[in-house]
N, C-alpha and C positions, 0 to 999 in steps of 0.2 A: 643306246644303240649308235653304231658308227654312222657318219653322215655320207658314207659311200656304200654302194651295192656292188657285189662281185657276182658275175655270171660266167659259167663255163659253156662256151658255144662250140658247135660241131660244124666242120666243113660239110656242106651238103653233097659234095661230089666224092669226098674221101673221108669217111667217118673216123678214120684213125687220126685225122688232124683236128686238133682242138686249139682253142685260144681262151685265155682268161680276160674278161672285159671288166674294167672298173668304171662305174658310172655314178655321178653325183645323185643323191636323193633329191627329188624336186618336191615342191609343194603339191599336195594332193588336190585334184580337181573335184568340184562338187559331185557327190555320188560315189566317189572312190574310197577304197580302203587300202591299207598297206598290210600285207601278210609278212610275218617273219616265217620263213620256210624252215621249219624245225628239223625235218628229216624226210628223206624220200628213198625209194627203192630203185636199184638199177638191176634189171634182169634182161634176159634175151628178148623179151617183148619190146624193150626200148630200141633194140636194133630194128625190129619190125617197123616201129613207128618211123624210124629214119628212112627205111627202104621204101615204104609206101607213103611217105610224108607228103609228097606232092599230090598223089592220087586221092588220098583220104583227108588231106588238109591238116595233118598233125603239125606241120611247120607253121601253120597259121595261129596256133594256140598262143604263142609268145613271139610276135614278129621282131625281127632285128635286121641288120644290114644284109643286103642281097649277097647270096653265096654262102651265108652262114645260117645256122639254125639253133634254136633252143629246144632240146629234146624234152617232151612232156614226160613227167614221172609221177607215179602215184605216191602220195605222202601226206604229211600233216603240217598245217600252218596255223599260226595264231595272229589274230588281228591286233596290231600294235598301234595303229593310227587309223582314224576314221574321219572322213569328210562327208559321211552319209548319216543323216540324222536318225535313221532307222537301224543303224548297226553300232553296237557298243564295242568298245575296246575290250579285249580279253577273251573273246570267243575262240574256240579251237575247232578246226575244220579238217575234214578228209577230202582230198580231191587231187586234181592235176596241178603240179607245180613244175617250174623250170629248175634246172641245176643252178640255183642262185641262193643268195642270202635272203633277199626280199623280192616281192612282186606287188606292184600297184595294180588295182583292178577296179573297174566300174561294176558295181554289184547291185542286185535287187534282192531283198529278202523274199524267200519262198518258204513253204511249209517245213522243209527239212533243213534249211540253212540259207545259203546264198547262191545266186546265179550270176555267172559272169555275163554281163550285158555289153561288153566292149564291142565296137563295130566289127572287129575281126573275128568274133566268136559267134555272132548271131546265126550264121548258117549251119552251125553244128548241132547235132542231136543233143537233147537235154542231158543225158548222162555225162557228156563230155564238158558240160558247162556248170555242173552242180558241185557245190562245196557243202558237204554235210556236216552240220554242227554235232559235236559229241553229245549234246543234250537232246538231240532229236534223232540220233542214229540208232536204228534198231539192231545194228550189228556191232556196236561199239563194245569193246572190252578194255577196261582200264589197265594201266601198267605198261611200262616201256617195251617189254618183250612182246606183249599182245599187240601194241600199236605197230611195232616193227613187223611182226608177222602179217598183220593186216595190210600194211604198206606193200609188202612183198607178194602177198597171195590173194588178197581180196579181189582186185580187179581181174587177175588172171583166172581165179576160180569162177567168177561170174561168166567169163567167156567160155570156159570149159563146161560149166553147168548148162548154159544156154545152147552150146553146140550139141551136147547130149540130148537136151530137150527137143531141139530141132529134129534130130534123127527119130526120137521117140514119137514125135508129132507127125512124122511122115512114114506111115505104114511100118512102124517098128523097124527103123533103120533100113527102109526101102526093101524090107523082106530079107535082109542079110542076116547071117549067123555069125559073122566075124567083123571086127573093126580093126583096121591096121593103122597104127599111129606112127608117123615119121617124126624123128627128133623126140623120142619117147622120154628122154631125161628132162626135157624142159618142164617148167612148173605148170604152164598151161596144159601141156600134154598130160601130166600127172593128174591135174584137176579133172580134165575130161575123162580120163581112164578110170578114175575113182568113181565118178558118177555113173559111167556106163557099166562098170563092174557091179556096183551096188544094184543097178536096175536089173541086171541079170538076163538081158535079152540077147546079148552078143558076147562072144569071147573076144577079149581085147588083146591084140598082139602088138608088142612094142618093137619098133625098129630104131636102133641107135648105133653109136660108134662102139668099137670093141672096148674102149677104155671105160665107157659108161654102162656097159651091159650088166655088170654085177650090181651096180647101184639100182638099176631099173628092176631087177629081180627082187632086191631087198625091199623096195617100196611097197610091193605086195598087191598092186592093182592090175598087173598084167598076167594073163593066163600063160603067156609065153613071151620070151624076149629073144630077138634075133639081131645080129649085127648087119650092117649094110653089106658086108661081104657074103652074107648068107641069104640074100634075097631069093636066090634060086631054090631055097628050101622052104620058102613061104608056102603054107598050105593053100591050094587053089581048087579044092574039091567042093567048096561051098561058096555061096554068094557072100560078098564082102563090100564094105565101104571103107574109104580112106579118109583119115584126118591128117593133113600135112602141116606140120609145124616148122619144117625145115626150109622149104622154098628152094630146093635143089632140083632143077629140071631133069638132070640125068638120073638121079636116084628115083624121083617120082615116075619118070618114064619106065624105068626098070620094073618098078612095082606094078604099074599099069600093065605092062607086057606080061608079067608073071600071072596076074589075076585074070587077064583077058576078059572073056564074056561074063565071068563071075563078078566083075566089078560093077556095082550098081550106082555108086555115087562117089565123087571125089571132092572133098572139101579142103579148101586152103584157109589156114588161119595165120600161121607164123612164117617168118623168114629168118630163122636163126642162122642159117648158112648164108650170110649176107654177101659173101664174096663169090658165090657160085653163079653159074649161068642160069638165068630164068627166062631166056628168050624163046626157047623151043618147047612148045606144049607137047604132052604125050601123044604118040601116034596111035595108041591103042586105048579104047575105052572112052567113057564120057568125059567131056571137057571139065577140068577142075573149076569149081565155083567158089569164089571168095565169100567167106562167112562174115556177115556184119551183125555183130551181137545185138546192137540196139534195135534192129528190126524184130528179132525174136523176143526181145524184152518187151517191146510195145505190144506185140501179139499176146504174150502171156499176161501182161498187165490188163489187157482187155478181156481175155478169157477168164482169168481168175480174180480180177479186181486188183487194184494196187496193193491192198493189204494182204490178199491171198498170195500174190507173187512174192512180196517181201517175207511173209511168214515161211513159205517153202524154202526160199533162198537162205533165210537166216538159220534154219535148222541144218541145212546141208553145209553151209559155210562154217558154222561152229564145229561141226564134226570134222571137216577137213582141216581147219586150223589146229584142232587138238591132235589130229593124226600126224601133223607136220613135225611135231616134237621128236619123233623117232627117226626122221630122215633129213631134217633141215636144221643147220646151225647158223645163227645170225653172226655176220661179220660186219663190224662197224668201222667206218672210215670218216675222219673229220678233217675239216679245213680244205682250202683250195687244192693243196697237194693231194689230200686224200681223195677228193672228187676226181682229179685227173688220173690217179692210180686206179681207181675203181673203173672208170670208163675205159682206160687202156687195157686193163685186164679183161673186161667184158668183150671188147671188140676183137681182141687177140685170141679169144676162146680159152682163156686161162682160168676162168671161174668154174670150179667143179660143181656138179649139180646138187651136191649136199650142202652147199654154202649159199647164203642169201646176203647180198650186199646192201647195207643200209648206210646212207651217206648224208652228211650235213656239211655245208660250206663254212659253218661256224667252227672255230677252233675249240 
């Protein structure tokens, strides 16, 4: 392994600006391990992590120089060095990694793998600090394509699964008969829509750009797909809930106004429209509520027991990963140049929804 690490950092005020940082590898401190970051996914969710990074602490995952940040990404890493007597070299783990070749981390072994116990991470919920060993992972599927699909979809699916479960847990979608999903082409939106459609309590209507409308129809989880220019045609004769993955205040306000008194709940999850105005809340309907998936995860783990929760999630996730083969193609990018290309394409909105970017900084 090289004696240097490379990290791709993002300007916290202008996400289109990046810089490549080279840093010397230091001697591990007692209790630390060094992960070789094998691969990670870059999706619209990573933009959301940047937008809400200060509010929800995503920038704290991997601290760096003020004004810059290391975006957390879901992916796979291997322990290549260990100064922790309880952690062996060679273990492979799924979790949050930076856009980097390696990451040093103070860890504690737990039942499913390792927990990041660095001072900067202790305030975060357990799912954000957990690195799951392949040998203890109930969701693990061997093979590079399966690992890539899990990197791209597993974390997003969990959010969609729990958002649907939240609605089901609250008077069957607050008594609504429709669920309107903004930024319907995003992978988290598709995950939510797939769960809601299978549950069958609401009709799921997708709102998306004109260029992505056909894709959303072909995915097969939406009962109807409308473009943002067709919001005035959105049915408003039955009660509805909103799931907003876009974070565009103008679009959300128009949907609120269209649904009026029929709107029973407005959930915010994503901010894929990162360059849009988010300062003005909708003038009509209930105030949008930010959905925090770990809260629902903790509730269901208590309701069903940890194993019951994992079993239900494992079945649903496996079904979703399998279904992705007909609508998602893996696109692999390697090296520092590949990482920069992937991030620039994502931030500029050039990644089509039928593509999934898997990146490694290793050539």
